[in-house]
MARKOL-503186 format. One record per residue: x, y negated, z of N, C-alpha, C, O in turn. Coordinates in steps of 0.1 Angstrom, whole numbers, plus 5000, padded with zeros to 4 digits. Layout:
 n_px n_py n_pz ca_px ca_py ca_pz c_px c_py c_pz o_px o_py o_pz
    X    Y    Z     X     Y     Z    X    Y    Z    X    Y    Z
...
REM end
This chain:
 n_px n_py n_pz ca_px ca_py ca_pz c_px c_py c_pz o_px o_py o_pz
 4856 5112 5108  4865  5102  5110 4859 5095 5121 4846 5093 5120
 4866 5090 5130  4860  5082  5139 4853 5069 5133 4857 5066 5121
 4842 5059 5141  4837  5051  5133 4848 5038 5133 4850 5030 5124
 4857 5039 5146  4865  5026  5145 4878 5028 5132 4883 5019 5126
 4880 5041 5130  4889  5041  5118 4885 5039 5105 4892 5036 5097
 4870 5042 5103  4862  5039  5093 4861 5024 5089 4861 5020 5077
 4861 5015 5101  4858  5000  5100 4869 4995 5099 4869 4984 5093
 4882 5002 5103  4894  4997  5100 4900 4997 5085 4906 4988 5080
 4897 5010 5079  4899  5010  5065 4893 5005 5058 4896 5006 5046
 4881 4999 5061  4869  4992  5052 4876 4976 5053 4879 4968 5044
 4878 4974 5064  4883  4959  5068 4896 4958 5059 4896 4949 5050
 4906 4965 5061  4920  4964  5053 4918 4965 5041 4926 4959 5034
 4911 4972 5034  4910  4973  5017 4899 4963 5010 4900 4961 4998
 4890 4958 5018  4883  4947  5013 4886 4935 5013 4880 4926 5007
 4898 4933 5023  4905  4920  5024 4915 4919 5011 4919 4930 5005
 4918 4908 5006  4926  4906  4994 4938 4903 4998 4938 4894 5007
 4950 4908 4993  4963  4902  4997 4974 4909 4983 4981 4920 4984
 4975 4902 4973  4983  4904  4960 4999 4898 4967 5000 4890 4976
 5009 4905 4961  5023  4900  4965 5024 4885 4965 5021 4877 4956
 5030 4882 4977  5034  4865  4981 5020 4859 4986 5020 4846 4987
 5006 4868 4990  4995  4861  4994 4990 4873 5004 4979 4879 5003
 4998 4875 5012  4997  4887  5023 4989 4882 5037 4987 4891 5045
 4985 4869 5039  4983  4864  5048 4970 4870 5057 4971 4871 5069
 4958 4875 5049  4948  4879  5055 4952 4892 5062 4948 4896 5073
 4960 4900 5054  4962  4911  5059 4970 4914 5072 4968 4924 5079
 4981 4903 5074  4990  4901  5086 4978 4895 5097 4982 4895 5109
 4968 4892 5094  4961  4886  5105 4951 4897 5111 4946 4897 5122
 4950 4905 5101  4942  4916  5105 4949 4925 5115 4944 4931 5125
 4965 4926 5108  4972  4934  5117 4974 4929 5132 4976 4936 5142
 4975 4915 5132  4979  4907  5144 4966 4912 5151 4968 4916 5163
 4953 4913 5147  4940  4912  5155 4939 4924 5163 4935 4924 5175
 4943 4935 5156  4946  4950  5161 4957 4954 5169 4956 4964 5175
 4969 4946 5170  4980  4950  5177 4985 4939 5190 4993 4943 5199
 4977 4925 5188  4981  4919  5200 4974 4922 5212 4964 4927 5213
 4983 4915 5222  4978  4921  5236 4985 4935 5240 4985 4938 5252
 4990 4941 5233  4999  4952  5237 5010 4954 5228 5016 4964 5230
 5013 4946 5219  5025  4948  5211 5030 4934 5211 5022 4925 5214
 5041 4932 5209  5048  4920  5207 5050 4917 5194 5058 4924 5188
 5044 4906 5187  5042  4903  5175 5051 4890 5172 5053 4880 5179
 5057 4894 5158  5067  4885  5154 5068 4885 5138 5062 4895 5133
 5073 4876 5131  5073  4877  5116 5086 4874 5111 5093 4867 5118
 5091 4877 5097  5103  4874  5091 5098 4864 5086 5087 4860 5088
 5109 4857 5077  5105  4845  5070 5099 4844 5059 5094 4833 5054
 5100 4858 5053  5091  4861  5040 5075 4864 5043 5067 4866 5034
 5071 4865 5056  5057  4867  5061 5055 4884 5065 5044 4888 5070
 5066 4892 5063  5062  4903  5069 5058 4905 5085 5067 4901 5094
 5046 4911 5089  5045  4914  5105 5050 4922 5111 5050 4933 5106
 5057 4919 5122  5065  4929  5129 5060 4931 5142 5062 4921 5149
 5055 4942 5148  5046  4946  5159 5057 4955 5168 5062 4966 5163
 5059 4949 5180  5071  4959  5186 5065 4963 5201 5061 4954 5208
 5065 4975 5204  5059  4983  5214 5070 4992 5221 5074 5003 5218
 5072 4985 5234  5080  4993  5243 5075 5008 5245 5063 5012 5245
 5085 5015 5246  5084  5027  5254 5093 5031 5266 5094 5024 5276
 5098 5042 5265  5104  5049  5278 5120 5040 5277 5128 5038 5286
 5120 5037 5266  5135  5031  5263 5135 5021 5251 5128 5022 5241
 5144 5012 5253  5148  5003  5241 5153 5009 5228 5150 5004 5216
 5158 5017 5230  5164  5027  5215 5162 5040 5216 5165 5046 5227
 5159 5047 5206  5162  5039  5194 5150 5035 5188 5139 5039 5190
 5153 5024 5180  5141  5017  5171 5135 5023 5159 5142 5025 5149
 5122 5027 5161  5115  5034  5152 5107 5026 5144 5098 5020 5150
 5110 5023 5127  5104  5015  5120 5094 5023 5114 5097 5032 5107
 5078 5018 5117  5072  5023  5109 5065 5013 5098 5058 5005 5102
 5068 5014 5086  5065  5004  5076 5055 5007 5065 5056 5017 5057
 5045 4997 5065  5034  4999  5055 5033 4984 5047 5031 4973 5052
 5036 4987 5034  5035  4975  5026 5020 4968 5027 5010 4975 5026
 5018 4953 5030  5004  4949  5031 4999 4943 5015 4988 4944 5011
 5008 4939 5010  5004  4938  4993 4998 4949 4984 5002 4960 4985
 4988 4945 4976  4981  4953  4964 4985 4948 4951 4990 4936 4950
 4983 4956 4941  4987  4952  4928 4974 4941 4926 4962 4942 4931
 4979 4931 4919  4968  4922  4911 4976 4913 4901 4986 4916 4896
 4970 4899 4899  4973  4891  4891 4975 4879 4895 4972 4876 4907
 4979 4870 4887  4980  4854  4888 4977 4847 4879 4982 4849 4868
 4970 4837 4882  4965  4826  4869 4978 4822 4860 4987 4816 4867
 4982 4824 4850  4989  4815  4840 4987 4804 4836 4995 4795 4836
 4974 4801 4830  4969  4788  4824 4953 4790 4822 4948 4801 4823
 4947 4781 4818  4933  4781  4815 4935 4777 4803 4942 4767 4801
 4927 4784 4791  4924  4779  4779 4915 4766 4776 4908 4761 4785
 4918 4761 4764  4910  4748  4761 4894 4754 4761 4885 4746 4762
 4891 4767 4760  4877  4771  4759 4873 4776 4773 4863 4782 4775
 4881 4772 4784  4879  4781  4797 4882 4793 4801 4877 4797 4811
 4888 4800 4795  4893  4814  4795 4907 4815 4805 4917 4807 4805
 4906 4823 4812  4918  4824  4822 4928 4836 4814 4924 4847 4810
 4942 4832 4812  4952  4839  4810 4959 4840 4822 4961 4831 4829
 4963 4855 4826  4969  4860  4837 4983 4866 4836 4988 4868 4825
 4990 4867 4846  5004  4872  4847 5003 4888 4856 4999 4885 4867
 5005 4898 4855  5006  4908  4865 5015 4909 4879 5027 4906 4879
 5009 4911 4888  5016  4912  4901 5015 4924 4904 5005 4929 4910
 5029 4934 4901  5028  4947  4903 5027 4956 4893 5027 4949 4883
 5026 4969 4890  5026  4978  4879 5013 4979 4874 5006 4985 4882
 5009 4975 4864  4996  4978  4857 4997 4984 4847 5006 4980 4840
 4990 4996 4841  4985  4999  4829 4976 4995 4823 4965 4997 4827
 4980 4987 4810  4971  4980  4804 4958 4987 4803 4947 4982 4804
 4960 4998 4800  4944  5006  4796 4935 5006 4808 4924 5010 4806
 4938 5002 4817  4927  5003  4830 4920 4989 4831 4911 4987 4839
 4925 4981 4824  4922  4965  4827 4910 4959 4825 4905 4950 4831
 4905 4966 4809  4893  4960  4803 4880 4964 4807 4875 4975 4807
 4876 4950 4811  4857  4953  4817 4857 4954 4830 4847 4958 4837
 4869 4950 4836  4869  4954  4853 4867 4934 4857 4872 4924 4852
 4858 4937 4868  4855  4923  4874 4868 4921 4883 4874 4931 4888
 4871 4910 4884  4881  4904  4893 4876 4891 4901 4866 4885 4898
 4885 4889 4913  4880  4875  4919 4893 4865 4915 4904 4870 4915
 4892 4856 4914  4904  4844  4913 4900 4837 4925 4889 4832 4925
 4910 4836 4937  4912  4830  4949 4917 4816 4946 4929 4814 4946
 4906 4804 4944  4911  4792  4943 4912 4784 4955 4907 4790 4965
 4916 4772 4956  4915  4763  4968 4901 4761 4974 4897 4760 4986
 4893 4761 4961  4876  4758  4964 4870 4768 4967 4858 4767 4971
 4876 4779 4965  4868  4791  4971 4867 4803 4960 4871 4799 4949
 4864 4815 4960  4863  4826  4954 4857 4826 4940 4845 4823 4940
 4863 4828 4927  4854  4827  4915 4851 4840 4908 4861 4847 4907
 4842 4845 4905  4841  4858  4901 4843 4857 4884 4838 4849 4877
 4850 4868 4880  4854  4867  4864 4856 4885 4859 4858 4895 4866
 4854 4885 4845  4856  4900  4841 4868 4898 4830 4871 4889 4822
 4874 4909 4830  4886  4909  4820 4880 4913 4808 4871 4922 4808
 4883 4906 4796  4879  4908  4784 4888 4905 4770 4899 4899 4771
 4884 4909 4759  4894  4910  4748 4887 4907 4736 4876 4903 4737
 4892 4907 4725  4884  4909  4714 4876 4921 4714 4881 4932 4718
 4863 4920 4709  4856  4932  4708 4857 4942 4697 4858 4938 4686
 4856 4956 4699  4861  4965  4690 4849 4965 4676 4852 4971 4665
 4841 4959 4677  4832  4956  4665 4841 4946 4655 4838 4945 4643
 4851 4940 4660  4858  4931  4648 4871 4935 4649 4878 4925 4645
 4876 4945 4652  4887  4952  4650 4892 4957 4636 4883 4962 4630
 4903 4957 4631  4902  4970  4619 4902 4984 4625 4902 4987 4637
 4903 4991 4618  4904  5005  4621 4914 5010 4628 4913 5016 4639
 4929 5006 4621  4940  5007  4630 4940 5003 4641 4940 5012 4650
 4938 4989 4644  4936  4983  4658 4927 4990 4668 4930 4993 4679
 4916 4993 4663  4909  5001  4674 4914 5014 4678 4907 5021 4686
 4926 5019 4672  4929  5031  4679 4943 5027 4689 4950 5035 4695
 4944 5014 4689  4957  5011  4698 4952 5005 4710 4941 4999 4710
 4959 5006 4722  4957  5002  4734 4959 4987 4736 4970 4983 4735
 4951 4981 4737  4948  4965  4741 4962 4961 4750 4966 4969 4759
 4968 4950 4747  4979  4946  4755 4976 4937 4768 4968 4929 4765
 4978 4936 4778  4974  4925  4787 4976 4911 4781 4969 4901 4783
 4985 4912 4775  4992  4898  4767 4974 4893 4761 4968 4882 4764
 4970 4901 4753  4958  4895  4744 4944 4898 4754 4933 4899 4749
 4947 4899 4766  4934  4901  4772 4931 4886 4780 4941 4878 4782
 4920 4884 4784  4915  4871  4791 4906 4873 4804 4900 4884 4806
 4905 4866 4811  4895  4867  4822 4883 4856 4820 4886 4844 4819
 4871 4859 4818  4861  4849  4816 4852 4849 4826 4844 4857 4829
 4853 4837 4833  4846  4831  4843 4831 4824 4842 4825 4818 4851
 4829 4825 4830  4816  4816  4822 4821 4806 4823 4811 4799 4823
 4829 4798 4822  4832  4784  4823 4829 4780 4807 4830 4788 4798
 4826 4765 4806  4821  4759  4792 4834 4757 4786 4837 4759 4774
 4843 4752 4796  4858  4744  4787 4867 4746 4799 4864 4749 4810
 4882 4742 4793  4889  4740  4806 4887 4729 4815 4892 4732 4826
 4880 4719 4816  4876  4710  4825 4867 4715 4836 4867 4713 4848
 4859 4722 4830  4848  4731  4840 4855 4741 4845 4852 4743 4857
 4863 4747 4841  4872  4759  4848 4882 4753 4861 4883 4757 4872
 4889 4743 4854  4897  4735  4863 4891 4725 4873 4894 4725 4885
 4882 4716 4867  4880  4706  4877 4866 4711 4885 4864 4707 4897
 4858 4718 4880  4845  4720  4888 4848 4733 4894 4843 4734 4906
 4855 4744 4890  4856  4758  4897 4872 4756 4904 4875 4763 4913
 4879 4750 4900  4890  4748  4909 4902 4759 4907 4910 4763 4915
 4903 4763 4892  4911  4772  4890 4925 4766 4886 4925 4755 4880
 4935 4771 4888  4946  4763  4885 4958 4774 4884 4956 4784 4891
 4971 4772 4877  4981  4782  4874 4986 4785 4890 4987 4776 4898
 4989 4796 4892  4992  4802  4908 4984 4808 4915 4987 4815 4925
 4971 4806 4911  4959  4812  4918 4961 4826 4917 4966 4832 4907
 4955 4835 4930  4960  4847  4931 4947 4854 4926 4936 4849 4928
 4947 4865 4918  4934  4872  4912 4938 4887 4918 4949 4893 4917
 4927 4890 4923  4922  4904  4927 4913 4913 4921 4903 4908 4915
 4916 4925 4921  4903  4933  4919 4889 4933 4925 4890 4932 4937
 4878 4934 4921  4867  4934  4929 4862 4951 4931 4859 4958 4921
 4863 4955 4944  4861  4968  4944 4856 4972 4957 4865 4976 4965
 4841 4973 4963  4838  4972  4975 4840 4989 4980 4837 4999 4974
 4847 4988 4991  4848  5002  5000 4833 5010 4999 4822 5004 5000
 4834 5023 4998  4824  5032  4997 4827 5047 5002 4838 5052 5001
 4818 5051 5008  4817  5066  5015 4815 5075 5002 4805 5071 4996
 4821 5085 4997  4816  5095  4988 4813 5109 4992 4817 5112 5003
 4807 5116 4986  4807  5128  4986 4806 5136 5001 4812 5145 5006
 4795 5128 5005  4791  5134  5019 4799 5130 5031 4798 5135 5043
 4806 5124 5028  4817  5116  5040 4831 5118 5039 4837 5109 5045
 4838 5127 5032  4852  5129  5033 4860 5121 5024 4872 5121 5024
 4853 5115 5015  4859  5110  5002 4856 5093 5004 4845 5088 5005
 4865 5088 5004  4865  5073  5005 4870 5064 4991 4881 5067 4988
 4864 5057 4985  4865  5048  4975 4870 5036 4980 4865 5033 4991
 4879 5027 4975  4884  5013  4978 4893 5009 4970 4899 5018 4963
 4896 4996 4968  4909  4991  4961 4919 4994 4971 4917 4999 4982
 4931 4992 4966  4942  4987  4976 4943 4997 4986 4945 4994 4997
 4943 5010 4983  4950  5020  4993 4964 5021 4994 4970 5024 5005
 4970 5015 4981  4985  5014  4980 4985 4999 4984 4983 4990 4976
 4988 4997 4997  4992  5005  5005 4986 5000 5020 4993 4999 5030
 4971 4997 5019  4967  4995  5033 4966 5007 5041 4967 5007 5053
 4965 5018 5033  4965  5031  5043 4974 5033 5050 4973 5039 5061
 4990 5029 5044  4999  5029  5054 4999 5020 5064 5004 5023 5075
 4992 5007 5061  4990  4997  5073 4983 5001 5082 4985 4998 5094
 4971 5009 5078  4961  5015  5087 4970 5027 5096 4967 5028 5108
 4979 5034 5091  4984  5042  5099 4993 5038 5109 4993 5044 5120
 5002 5026 5104  5010  5020  5115 5003 5013 5126 5009 5013 5137
 4992 5009 5126  4983  5001  5136 4977 5013 5143 4977 5011 5155
 4972 5023 5141  4967  5033  5147 4977 5042 5154 4974 5047 5165
 4989 5043 5149  4998  5049  5155 5003 5043 5168 5005 5050 5178
 5006 5031 5168  5007  5020  5179 4993 5024 5189 4995 5029 5199
 4983 5021 5186  4973  5022  5192 4972 5035 5200 4968 5034 5212
 4976 5047 5194  4973  5059  5202 4984 5062 5210 4983 5071 5219
 4995 5055 5209  5007  5056  5220 5006 5045 5228 5016 5042 5236
 4997 5038 5228  4994  5025  5240 4998 5030 5254 4992 5041 5255
 5004 5027 5262  5006  5030  5276 5010 5045 5276 5007 5051 5286
 5018 5051 5266  5021  5065  5268 5037 5061 5267 5041 5052 5260
 5045 5070 5274  5061  5070  5276 5068 5074 5264 5077 5082 5265
 5064 5070 5255  5073  5076  5240 5087 5072 5241 5090 5061 5246
 5097 5084 5237  5108  5078  5240 5114 5069 5230 5125 5073 5225
 5111 5058 5226  5118  5049  5218 5110 5037 5219 5101 5036 5228
 5114 5026 5211  5107  5015  5208 5103 5014 5193 5110 5015 5183
 5089 5012 5192  5081  5013  5179 5078 5000 5175 5074 4990 5181
 5080 5001 5161  5080  4986  5153 5069 4991 5142 5071 4999 5133
 5056 4984 5145  5049  4984  5131 5051 4975 5124 5051 4963 5129
 5054 4978 5109  5057  4964  5102 5049 4965 5091 5049 4976 5085
 5040 4956 5087  5035  4952  5075 5043 4942 5065 5044 4930 5066
 5050 4951 5055  5059  4941  5047 5051 4935 5035 5040 4938 5031
 5059 4925 5030  5052  4920  5020 5061 4920 5007 5073 4921 5007
 5054 4918 4996  5060  4917  4981 5065 4931 4979 5077 4932 4974
 5059 4942 4983  5065  4958  4978 5063 4959 4964 5071 4966 4957
 5054 4954 4958  5048  4959  4945 5058 4952 4938 5060 4958 4928
 5066 4939 4939  5074  4933  4931 5087 4937 4934 5095 4929 4928
 5091 4944 4939  5107  4944  4944 5112 4948 4958 5123 4947 4962
 5101 4954 4965  5105  4959  4978 5110 4947 4987 5119 4950 4995
 5107 4937 4986  5115  4923  4991 5112 4925 5006 5121 4926 5014
 5101 4925 5011  5096  4923  5024 5106 4933 5034 5111 4930 5044
 5107 4945 5027  5113  4957  5032 5127 4954 5038 5131 4957 5049
 5134 4946 5029  5150  4942  5032 5149 4933 5042 5155 4935 5053
 5140 4920 5042  5142  4911  5052 5135 4917 5066 5141 4914 5077
 5123 4926 5067  5122  4927  5078 5131 4940 5086 5134 4941 5098
 5136 4949 5075  5146  4957  5083 5158 4951 5087 5163 4958 5096
 5165 4938 5084  5173  4931  5091 5166 4921 5105 5172 4916 5115
 5156 4923 5103  5149  4916  5115 5145 4929 5126 5145 4926 5138
 5143 4939 5123  5141  4951  5130 5154 4956 5135 5155 4957 5148
 5164 4959 5127  5176  4966  5128 5170 4983 5133 5173 4988 5144
 5165 4990 5124  5158  5003  5129 5170 5012 5129 5179 5012 5122
 5169 5022 5140  5176  5035  5141 5170 5047 5131 5176 5057 5126
 5160 5045 5129  5151  5053  5120 5137 5049 5114 5129 5042 5120
 5135 5055 5103  5124  5048  5097 5113 5057 5093 5117 5067 5087
 5103 5056 5094  5091  5062  5086 5084 5053 5077 5078 5043 5082
 5083 5056 5063  5077  5045  5053 5063 5052 5052 5063 5064 5049
 5053 5046 5054  5038  5051  5052 5032 5046 5040 5029 5034 5038
 5029 5055 5032  5024  5054  5018 5014 5062 5015 5010 5070 5023
 5009 5060 5002  5003  5069  4996 5010 5080 4989 5022 5078 4986
 5004 5091 4985  5009  5100  4975 5002 5104 4964 4990 5107 4967
 5006 5105 4951  4999  5107  4938 4992 5119 4937 4999 5129 4936
 4979 5120 4937  4973  5133  4939 4973 5135 4925 4971 5127 4916
 4976 5151 4922  4977  5158  4909 4966 5166 4905 4967 5175 4897
 4953 5164 4913  4944  5175  4911 4932 5166 4902 4921 5165 4907
 4935 5161 4893  4927  5155  4880 4930 5160 4868 4941 5165 4868
 4923 5160 4856  4927  5166  4846 4934 5162 4837 4931 5152 4830
 4945 5170 4834  4955  5166  4824 4968 5165 4834 4978 5161 4829
 4968 5168 4845  4980  5166  4854 4988 5180 4854 4982 5189 4859
 4998 5183 4852  5004  5195  4851 5012 5196 4865 5017 5187 4871
 5012 5212 4869  5020  5215  4880 5032 5207 4883 5035 5201 4893
 5039 5209 4873  5053  5202  4873 5053 5188 4878 5062 5182 4885
 5042 5183 4873  5039  5166  4874 5039 5163 4888 5047 5156 4894
 5027 5170 4894  5022  5169  4908 5014 5180 4913 5004 5185 4906
 5017 5186 4927  5008  5193  4929 4999 5191 4943 4994 5199 4950
 5000 5177 4943  4994  5173  4957 4979 5171 4952 4975 5167 4941
 4972 5176 4963  4958  5174  4960 4950 5169 4972 4954 5172 4984
 4939 5162 4969  4930  5157  4983 4925 5168 4991 4920 5178 4985
 4927 5169 5002  4922  5177  5011 4932 5188 5016 4930 5198 5023
 4945 5184 5011  4956  5194  5011 4964 5190 5025 4971 5198 5030
 4963 5179 5029  4972  5175  5040 4979 5165 5037 4978 5159 5026
 4989 5161 5047  4998  5147  5044 5008 5153 5035 5012 5164 5033
 5014 5140 5027  5024  5144  5018 5037 5139 5025 5038 5129 5032
 5047 5149 5022  5060  5147  5026 5068 5145 5013 5067 5153 5004
 5077 5132 5012  5083  5131  5000 5097 5137 5002 5104 5133 5011
 5100 5144 4995  5115  5148  4993 5122 5144 4984 5134 5147 4984
 5116 5134 4974  5122  5126  4965 5115 5117 4961 5103 5120 4957
 5121 5103 4960  5111  5092  4951 5120 5084 4949 5130 5082 4956
 5118 5075 4936  5129  5070  4927 5136 5056 4933 5140 5046 4927
 5136 5058 4947  5143  5048  4955 5152 5051 4963 5161 5044 4967
 5148 5065 4967  5153  5068  4979 5154 5086 4983 5143 5092 4983
 5165 5091 4986  5162  5105  4987 5163 5107 5003 5173 5102 5008
 5153 5114 5010  5152  5111  5024 5162 5117 5032 5168 5127 5028
 5164 5113 5044  5176  5121  5051 5168 5136 5053 5155 5139 5054
 5179 5145 5054  5172  5159  5051 5170 5164 5063 5161 5172 5064
 5176 5160 5077  5173  5166  5088 5159 5157 5094 5151 5162 5102
 5158 5145 5091  5143  5139  5093 5132 5148 5083 5122 5152 5089
 5133 5150 5070  5125  5157  5063 5123 5169 5071 5111 5169 5075
 5130 5179 5074  5128  5192  5082 5121 5189 5094 5112 5196 5098
 5126 5180 5099  5117  5177  5113 5103 5174 5111 5095 5181 5118
 5098 5166 5103  5086  5163  5098 5078 5178 5093 5067 5182 5097
 5088 5184 5085  5081  5197  5082 5081 5207 5094 5072 5216 5095
 5089 5206 5101  5089  5217  5113 5075 5213 5124 5068 5222 5128
 5072 5199 5126  5063  5195  5135 5050 5196 5128 5040 5197 5135
 5048 5198 5113  5036  5202  5107 5032 5215 5110 5021 5218 5114
 5042 5223 5108  5041  5238  5108 5037 5243 5123 5029 5252 5125
 5045 5236 5132  5043  5240  5146 5027 5236 5155 5022 5241 5164
 5023 5224 5146  5010  5217  5152 4998 5224 5143 4986 5224 5146
 5004 5231 5132  4990  5236  5124 4984 5222 5115 4972 5220 5113
 4994 5213 5111  4991  5202  5103 4993 5204 5089 5004 5202 5084
 4983 5208 5081  4982  5207  5068 4995 5199 5059 4995 5187 5061
 5006 5205 5049  5014  5193  5044 5014 5198 5032 5010 5209 5028
 5020 5187 5024  5025  5189  5008 5038 5184 5006 5041 5174 5012
 5045 5189 4999  5057  5181  4997 5058 5176 4979 5054 5181 4969
 5063 5168 4980  5062  5160  4965 5073 5153 4963 5081 5149 4972
 5075 5153 4948  5085  5144  4942 5081 5133 4936 5072 5138 4930
 5081 5120 4933  5081  5109  4926 5095 5103 4920 5103 5096 4927
 5097 5107 4908  5109  5103  4899 5108 5088 4897 5118 5081 4899
 5097 5083 4892  5098  5069  4889 5090 5062 4899 5081 5067 4906
 5096 5049 4899  5086  5040  4909 5095 5041 4923 5104 5050 4924
 5093 5033 4935  5098  5034  4944 5090 5028 4957 5080 5021 4957
 5096 5033 4969  5088  5027  4979 5096 5016 4988 5106 5011 4983
 5093 5012 4998  5101  5005  5009 5112 5011 5015 5120 5005 5023
 5114 5026 5013  5124  5034  5019 5137 5031 5012 5148 5035 5016
 5135 5024 5000  5143  5022  4987 5155 5011 4993 5167 5012 4991
 5148 5001 5002  5155  4990  5007 5161 4993 5023 5171 4990 5029
 5150 5000 5029  5153  5004  5044 5165 5010 5045 5175 5005 5051
 5166 5021 5040  5177  5034  5041 5190 5027 5037 5200 5032 5041
 5190 5017 5031  5205  5010  5030 5206 4996 5038 5214 4986 5036
 5197 4997 5047  5202  4986  5058 5213 4989 5066 5214 5001 5070
 5224 4980 5069  5235  4979  5074 5244 4991 5073 5252 4991 5064
 5244 5000 5080  5252  5013  5076 5247 5024 5074 5252 5036 5074
 5231 5020 5071  5225  5033  5065 5215 5035 5077 5220 5036 5088
 5200 5037 5075  5188  5041  5083 5186 5053 5078 5186 5053 5066
 5184 5066 5086  5174  5078  5082 5161 5075 5078 5153 5069 5086
 5157 5078 5067  5145  5075  5063 5135 5086 5059 5139 5097 5058
 5124 5083 5057  5115  5095  5053 5102 5088 5047 5096 5079 5054
 5098 5092 5034  5086  5087  5032 5073 5096 5034 5073 5107 5029
 5062 5093 5041  5050  5101  5042 5038 5094 5037 5035 5083 5040
 5030 5102 5028  5017  5098  5024 5005 5103 5025 5003 5115 5028
 4996 5095 5023  4980  5102  5025 4979 5101 5008 4981 5092 5000
 4974 5115 5005  4972  5114  4991 4962 5106 4983 4952 5102 4990
 4963 5104 4970  4956  5092  4967 4952 5095 4953 4962 5099 4946
 4940 5095 4946  4937  5096  4932 4937 5081 4927 4933 5072 4934
 4942 5079 4915  4940  5066  4904 4946 5055 4911 4941 5044 4909
 4957 5056 4918  4965  5047  4921 4970 5036 4913 4974 5039 4901
 4970 5022 4916  4975  5013  4903 4963 5011 4894 4963 5008 4882
 4952 5014 4900  4941  5009  4893 4931 5000 4899 4935 4995 4910
 4920 4997 4895  4910  4990  4903 4905 4996 4918 4901 4989 4927
 4905 5008 4918  4902  5016  4930 4904 5029 4930 4904 5035 4919
 4907 5035 4942  4914  5050  4945 4905 5058 4952 4897 5052 4960
 4906 5070 4951  4899  5080  4960 4910 5086 4971 4921 5092 4968
 4906 5084 4984  4912  5094  4992 4905 5105 5002 4893 5106 5003
 4913 5113 5009  4903  5123  5017 4905 5116 5032 4916 5111 5036
 4892 5116 5040  4895  5111  5053 4903 5121 5061 4911 5117 5070
 4901 5132 5057  4907  5146  5065 4923 5143 5064 4930 5145 5073
 4928 5140 5050  4939  5138  5047 4947 5125 5058 4958 5126 5064
 4938 5116 5057  4940  5104  5067 4945 5109 5081 4955 5106 5088
 4934 5116 5084  4935  5119  5103 4949 5131 5103 4956 5132 5113
 4951 5138 5094  4960  5148  5094 4974 5140 5092 4985 5145 5096
 4974 5127 5085  4984  5122  5084 4988 5113 5098 4999 5112 5102
 4981 5110 5101  4981  5097  5113 4987 5110 5125 4998 5108 5130
 4981 5120 5128  4985  5131  5138 5000 5136 5134 5008 5138 5143
 5004 5137 5121  5018  5140  5119 5028 5128 5120 5040 5131 5121
 5023 5113 5120  5030  5102  5122 5031 5100 5139 5041 5096 5145
 5021 5104 5144  5023  5104  5160 5033 5112 5165 5041 5108 5173
 5033 5126 5161  5039  5135  5167 5054 5134 5166 5062 5137 5174
 5058 5128 5151  5071  5123  5148 5075 5113 5158 5086 5115 5163
 5069 5102 5161  5070  5093  5170 5076 5097 5182 5087 5093 5186
 5067 5106 5188  5069  5115  5203 5082 5122 5202 5089 5123 5212
 5087 5127 5190  5098  5134  5189 5110 5128 5186 5120 5135 5188
 5111 5116 5183  5121  5107  5177 5127 5103 5192 5121 5093 5197
 5135 5108 5199  5141  5104  5213 5155 5101 5209 5158 5107 5199
 5165 5094 5216  5177  5092  5214 5187 5103 5208 5195 5102 5200
 5183 5115 5216  5194  5127  5210 5189 5131 5196 5197 5132 5187
 5177 5133 5194  5171  5135  5180 5177 5129 5171 5186 5133 5163
 5172 5114 5172  5178  5105  5163 5192 5104 5162 5195 5098 5151
 5201 5108 5169  5217  5109  5170 5219 5120 5161 5228 5120 5152
 5212 5129 5162  5214  5142  5154 5213 5140 5140 5220 5146 5132
 5205 5132 5137  5200  5131  5121 5211 5126 5113 5211 5127 5100
 5220 5121 5120  5232  5115  5110 5248 5118 5119 5259 5111 5118
 5245 5131 5127  5258  5136  5134 5262 5145 5125 5273 5151 5127
REM end
């Protein structure tokens, strides 16, 4: 992997941006795209980078959501502990004993998620999964006044997992938080960079959407702003190569190539666009994997319903352990996914896009 790509992935994943607080990620996108793309935003904060090609249409929307799952401060107890609300889909079982960062107006505050220790639980309670409502964040505060006045913690403050970027296993495996969906943001950025100055047969819109994890909200408003003719939603793919996952649940593997969604919980892809992506991968010798995600959804759920309908396809980089504090991807899969997205953008001319709905 090129050092510049590695640096971009590190920069994006180590930045914090839970739903509603994506400003840092938008600033990173702007830094990497301004100067050759026209930058705009919608009124929710989604960043829209437009790059002209040989024609003003078709408009190709490359959507990656900027937000990551996290939490928000609900209240501070008299004892100085922080109670929190989830932002996005968390499985309570993965929360305990994890470090987090509370982003206050006075600066970041480090804490750890705790609960009643097992030594003090009954035998029956020890067998149960502790609910997030029974957890708290310990920031080391003496009491409420210390936490609120000296540390600056107040309701509404964003809380993010603490998980630095790290290269594993000799270089191909990358560990970080927020792959869902900073990997999609990175693909959108690098696709425009790769096609800069080339006569791609369309207008490309790299869009960093907001609030995907709490209801695909930025996808709807940014689609209204872009009015796309076709959309590629750039996402993660759930890797099934960990113990306990059956083939009928997921056959996606790290190192197996780009993931092409044939179904996800909020959208069925345009079939001709799906087949075009498969054909391009086969013609160019790019490894690909077909996947179905019956639960959950992506920004395609809103984009494909825009106006009279937008032919849409979700493309993902396989990732282990999504919706936890950290996940693992393959650098090789990322590079394969980038090549597939670039090739699709080069193929989506006016005639081809018209044929998707003819």
